[in-house]
Structure formats: structure tokens, C-alpha cells
N, C-alpha and C positions, 0 to 999 in steps of 0.2 A: 653169373657169367662174368668173365674177366673183362675189364674195361679196355677198349682199344686204345693203345698209346698214341699220343699226339704231341705236337709242339705248339707253343704260343704263336698266334698270328703275327706275321711280320718278321719271323725268324726262319732259318733254313738249316737243314742238315747238308753236309758236303761229304760225299763218298771219296774213294781214292782217286778217281779220275778228276773229279771237281777240285780236290785239294792239290793235285799235281798242277792243274791249270792255274789255280789261285796262287800257288807258290811261284809259278812262272811270273805272274804279275808282281808279287811282292819282291822277288829277287831282282827283277828288272828295275823297279823303282828304287830298291835299296842300293843297287850298283850305281845308279845315277846320283843318288843322294851323296854317296861316298865320293864319287867323282868330282862333285862340286864342293867338297870339303866339310860336309855336315857330320856331326858325331851323334850316336844314338843314345837316347835315354828312354826310360819307362816310368809311368806313374800308376798308382793304384786304380782299379776299376771303380772304386767308390771314393767320393770326396765328401767332406763336410758340406751340408747344404749352404752354410754361410759362405763357402767358397764359390758355389755355383749360382746361387740365386742373385738376380739383378744384373747379370752379365750378358744375357741374351735377349733382353727386351721382354715385353709382356707376353708375346707369342711364344718365345723360347722357354720362359719359365714354366709355362703350362705343360710343356712337353718333357719336363724332367721326371724320370722314374725315381720315386722316393722309397727309401728302405725303412720298414718299421723298426723302431727301437727294440732291442732285445730286453728280456726281463718282463716285469709286471707293469708295462706301460699303461694299461687301462686304468691303473690306480691314480694316475696323474690327471685323469679326466673328471675327477670329482668336482662338482660345482661349475662345470663348464656347460654352456648352453649348447646342447646337441641339436636343438630344434631351429637354430639360427639358419637363415637363408644362405648365408655364406659360412662355410666351415673352414675357410682358409686359416682362421685363428687357431685351428687344431694342429696344424702342421708341426709347429715347434714342439708340441706336446707328445706327438706320436712318432715323429721322424726327425733325426738329426743328420742323416747321411743320404746321399743319392748317387745313382750311377752317373758317370760322367756323360755329358751331352756332346762334348767335343774334346779335342786334345789341346786347344789353345789356352783356355782358362786354367786347366791344371798345369800347363807349362808356365803360365805367368806366376802361379803360386809356387812352382818349383824354383823359378829364377829368384824370387824374393827369399824363399826359405834357404836357398843354397848360395846366396849372392857372394859370400866370401870365398867360395870355392871355384867360382867361374871367372874365366878371362873374357873380357868384352872386346869387340863384339863376340857374342856367343852364338854359334850356329849349331842347331840341334835338329835331328830327325827322330820321328816316333811312329811306329806302326803298331796300332792296337785297336781293339773294338771300342765302339761308343754305343750309347743307347738313347733312343728318343721315343716317347709315348705318342707317336704319330699314328695317323690312320693309314694302315698298310695299303699299298697300291703298287702298280707296276713301277719298278725302279725306286720304290720308297720302302725302306725296311725299318723295323724297330731296333734291330741289332745289326750293326754293320761296321766294317773296318775303315779307318781313316789312315792315310799315310801322309804325315805332316812334315814340312820343313820350315823352320823359322830362323830369322836372324834378329837378335835383340842387341841394343846398345849402339846402334848406328842410325843416323838420319839420312844417309846417302841413298839417292835413288838408284845407284848402281845395284843395290840389293834387289830392287824390283826387277831391273833388267836381267840380272842373273837368274832370278826365280822363274821369269818367263822363258828364258833360254832353257832352263832345267825342264820345264813343262814340255817344251818343244822336243827336247832330246828323249824324254820318256815315251811320248806318244809316237815319235819317229821309230823308236826301237820296237814298239808294240804294233806298228803298222796301222794306226788309227788316224784318219784325217780329221783335223780339228779346226775349230775357230776359237781364238782366244779373244774374249770380250773384255774391254777395259772401260773404266770410268774412274771418277775421283770423288770421294765424299765431300771435299771442299766445293766441288762444282755443284753438288746437290744442295749443300748449305747455301751457296750463293743463289741458286735458283729459288730456294725457299724465301730468302731475303727479297729477291726480285719480285716475287708474286705477292709480297706482303704478309707472309706467314712464317717468319723466322722462328717462332716458338713452336711450330708444328713440324719441324724437320723429321722427327721420329715417325709421326703419323704419315707423313708424305712418303718416306722411304719404305715403310712397311707395306703401304698400299701399292706403290708403283713397282715394287719388287715382284708383284704377282701378275704383271702384264702378260707374260708368256703363258701363264696358267689360266687366267680368267678373262683376258681380253680388256681392251681399253674402256669399253662402256661399263663393265663391272668395276673397274678401277675407279672410274669417275664416281660411281655410286658409293664405293667404300670411302673415298676421299670426303664426300659430302657427309657420310655417317660419322666420320671422324672430326667433323667441325670445320672443314675447309670451306671457305665461302665459294659461291658459284663463280664470282668474278675471278678469284684466284685460280680456280680449276680451269677456267677458260684461258687464262694466261699461261698456265702450266703445260697443258696438253700439247700445244704446238712446239714447245721446247723439247718435250719428250719424243716428238715425232720427227725431229731433225733427221734428214737422210742424206744420201750421197756418199762419196768416198770418205775414208777416215780423215784425210786432210781437209776436205770440204766441211766435214762436221766440226772439226777443231776450229776452223776459221769462223764458222757460224757461231759456235759457242763463245769464242774469243770476243766477237762483236757484241753478242747479247750481254755478256758478263763484264765488259770492260770497265764499267763504273762500280762494280761490286768487288770490293777488295778480296774477300775470301774466295769468291768464285774465280776471279782472275788468277789467283795463286794456284787454284786447282787446275786451271787450264794450262798454266805454265808447267806444272808438274807433269801433266799428261803429255805435253809436247816433248819434254826431256826424255820421258820413258819411251815414247814411241820412236823418237829419233834414235835412241840407243838400240832399240830392237831392230830397227831398219838397217842399222850398220852391221848387225850380225847376220842378216840374210837367213832368217828362220824359215822352216818349211810351212809352219802353220799360218793360216789367215789371221790377221789382226783387225779387230773391228772396235771402233769407239761406239759404245751404246749408252746414250744419255739416260735411258730408263733403267740401267743396271744399278741396283741399290744394295743388294745383299742385306737382308733385314737384321743383321746383327749390330747392336748399338756400339760395339767397341771400335769399329773401323773409323779412321779419321782422314785417310788419304787415298792412295791408289786402291781400286777394287778390281779384282780379277775373277773371271768366270770362264770356264771352258766347256764347249759343246761339241759333241761328236757330229760330224757332217753327214754321216751315212746311216745313222740310227736315230729314231725319234725317242729320245730319253732326256731326262733333266740334265743339269750340269754334272760333269764328271770330275771336275776339279774347280776349286774356288779359293779365294784368299784375299789378302789386302794388308794395308798399313794400319797399325794401331799405335797411337802416340803415348797412351798413358794407361794401358791395361793393368800394369803392375802397380799403379797408383792406389788402387783400392786395397792392395795388400801392404801398403806402407812404403812403397818405393816409387815415388812420383818421378815423372820426367824421363822414364826409360822408353825409348821408341823401339818399335819392332815391326817386322813385316813377315808374313808367312803365307804358305799355300797348303792345301789339303787335297789329296787325291781320294776320291770316293771309290775304293777298291771294288766294292760290290757292283757299282754301276759300270766300271771299267770291265769287270768280269762279264756282265750282261752284254756289253757292246762286242767284246771279243767273241762271245758265243754266237751272237746274231750274225757276225761277219765271218765266222769260222776262220779266225786268224791265228790260231795256235799252231806252233811248229809241232812236228811229230814227237819231238823229245819232251814236250810238255804233257803228253798223255801217258806215255809208257814210263813207269817207274823202273822197270827191269829191262836191261838191254839184251841180256843173254840168259836163257834158261838151259841148264844141263839136264839131260834125261837121266833116268834111273832104271837100270836093268837088273839090279841085284847088289848084294853087299860089296863084292870085289870091285864092280864097275863104279859103284857110288864112292868107294874110298879113293879111287883114282880121280874121279870127277871132282871130288871135294878139294884135292890137291891143286887141280887146274883152276878150280873156282877161286881159290885164294890168290892165284896169280892174276886173274882177271880183276879182282877187287883191288889188288895192290897197284894195278895199272890205272885205277880210277874208274873202272867200268862196273856199273851195277849189275850184279849177277846173282842167280839163285839156282837151287837144284830141286827137282821134283822130289818130294819127300818119300814117296812110296814106289816100290817096283811094280808099276802098273803097265797096262798095255800101251803101246806106242800111240795109238789113236787117241787115247784119253789124255796122254801127256801133251801131244800136239794141240789138242783142243784147248787146253789151258793156255798155251802160248798164244793161240789165235784170240781167245776171249779177252786176254789181257793186253793185246797188241804188242807182244814182245817181239822185236824185230829179228832176233836170231835164236836158234836152238843149237846147242852143242851136244853132239852125240858121242858117247864113249861106250862102244860095245867090245866084243871079243877081238875083232880084227884091229880096232884102234888101239887096244891095250897091247897087242903084240908088237905093233909098230911104234908105240909111244906117240901116237898122233890123236887128233880130234877131228870129227866131221862137223863142219859148221854149215848149218842150213839157213839160207836167207828166206824168211817167211813171206817176204813181199813178192818174190818171183819164183820161189820153189827151188832155186838152184842150190847145190851143195858141193863142198870141196873137202877133201881130207888134208889137213894142214898141221904143222907144228903148232904148239900153243902160242908161241911168239907171233907166228903168221896169223893165227886166228885173232889174236888181240889187235894186231895191226889192221886187219880187215874190218873188225867191229868199229874201230876208231874212225 
């Protein structure tokens, strides 16, 4: 018996309607990227593990998909202890490459590798899939697209303000109401100093980044498991729970961290970014979230996370400042800041809210009927004129019954049907049927094109 085909958990197929909708998202994001002066690049799906490992923290490294070496790799396992409790030492023997976890680390590698070809500051965007060996659940996939925009070679906080403005523009065009959450890694570093745990910054950020998912009590338990003292936890939690307006939160943080140099610097950066945003009058709500950590180790300054207000789902965009990501590739001191749109989650939000325009579902605007060879020949001449005018059009390939042809147009949500029969051929006209209201008119081809437009 033939095995029923399937796909791996955490991946999805997308049919024509889904792809039309996804392309609407990609096209919208791409247009805004270009509007803000970003240039496109692409990098390979796979990278050397030496490029990827150690850049995402302990949790991230565990989620890397590793690719088995080609050839007779088992031969390299001779004299290797296969019974060891930890088999991590086998990785380098059986795998030298992995699927990219995100687009930021490959971008850092790209910048260093092509440094002599780039003009700084360099603004790039990239729309490609990434892979994570995560546990699949709602809104979390093993294969998904990211749409990234980064600026490297500039320390200016204008870049952060511009990227937040870009985020607002994208979601305004898509019709999604959002909250943009902000924090600063220097603030978190200052807090770690303040509670007496400066060497535990990574442990603290990894734990508190899960507050929305597991709740404050479970975060306390994880902090304890990671070696944070009870006294430090008791000092930390009230800081994470600072509330009020954004200005009130900044004022509270400023007072708490005034004696901590790194923390005070982070507060100053937050003030400058938020002031710049307020001057632009964005549509999105801006919220300072002291518990926002984003558990990636390479962030050093501003941290950005976007939530949809009307759908319960994880972050749909995130990003931040990284001061020395390229340093691990031999190019220290190059600062950058970037954001990443989670296209698959944006897709889920648009589906949940049914925010797609009609044009995002129908690939074809006009379908010509087919009543026979002579009619089809005339229709195909007209078809060429519609396409020349930039209107997507097709012809029914077989001379079938009218009902069957109309059913195809209905099934595919094609808004117009162009009918060329015996009478239309005599007069050199075309009957254009509006499938939404059933009305139809006999028109010249130019008039029909104008009506479809």
C-alpha cells in the first residue's frame, strides 16, 4: 500500500490563494524597504556551522538544524565514544554546515566578506526563509520567512527612529493595529549590576524574555535555577513590573539607574529614540517594556518588539542594535541596527482579521470565454491587449459549455469575464461581465480595459 504523503511538522504548503496573499505581504514590505532607501541582498540557505554557532546564545544554538556531511562521514567516527552521555563532541565530525537560524548573522558574515565592495553606512534588506528546530505550535514554525532591514556602519540613533517609522508604515499599509515595545540592552545590563548580578546578564535576559509566555512566577523559578540569588530576584522583580505611561516608566527607570553608568546611558538612548518617534506622530502605540529582553546575545542597545493589538499571537516584528556582531568575523567595531518582520505571523494576523484586499486573492482579473477556434483566435488578440495594458488575463483553454466556464471564474474569484461570441465578432466588440453584480455591457476593447482598471 502506498504511503500517504506528508510534510514535516512545523512546515506548511501554500496554494495559489495563500501565495497571492503572502506576496501581498512581501510586496508591501519590499515597497516600504525601498521607500526608506534599503538595497536587497540574498545569502545561501546553509552556512558553515562555525558561522552560526555561538551567536544566538545557549538556547538558540540548540535550535540550529544541522546538515550531515556528504560522503563517508561514519568513517570519521572511529575511536569516538558513542556511549558518552553528551554527544555534542560528535557534531564537528558529522556536520559542518547548518540551515540559517536568522538573516542577521549571515548578513554580518556577508558584510565582512564583502567589506571592500560596500559603501558605509550600508543599508540592506533581505526576504528569505529561515529554519529553527523548535517545537511547533500556534504561530511558531520550523520553517518561516523573515523580512529584514539593517543599517551597519553608523552609531546614530536616527537609524533606530527610521526603522521604527518604517515598521509603522508597513503595518499602516497592511491595516494592522500594533504596539511597538521598546527597551535597551544597556538598561538590562544596568539592572543586572544594580541587583548584584553583573555576571549573570545572559541568564537574566533569557529568563525574563519569557515573562509573556510563562508568567512572572515561572520566571522567578527559572532565575533561581540559573543561580540568581533570592535577594537579587526580590530586587529585580519590582523593576520589571514598573508601570504607568511611557514617560512615567522612563522617569522611574532614570531614578533607579541614575548611579549605574551603563544603565543611565541606556535610559538616555531610550529618551532620544522615543522623543524622535513622538516628533514623527506615528499611528502605532509606543510602549516602554522593562521586561523586554529578546534573548539573542548580540543585542547591545535598543531592543524593538511589535505585537498585534487585535490578535493573540507572539511578536510579529523584532530587532535591535548590535555593536560588534561583525567582530567575531574579524571586523570589530562596526555597529549596526536592524529589524525583522515575521512574515508567517503577519500572514496569520491578516487571515484572522480578514484584512486582505480583493486584489490579493485573485491572480487573474479577466477570463476570456472560449466558444470555438475562430472565437478563440479573436479572444487571444484581445487578450494580448489586456496584458499589454498591465491587466492579468487568461482564456479558458477548451470550447466548453458556458456554465462550466463561468464556474471556473467563480471558483477562482475572477472579477470579470470577457465574452467574444458570434455577435461580438461581427461588431468588433467584447461583452464584459462583472461577476460581482452580474451586470454586463458590450464594449470596445479599449472601453473594456478602462472598465477593468
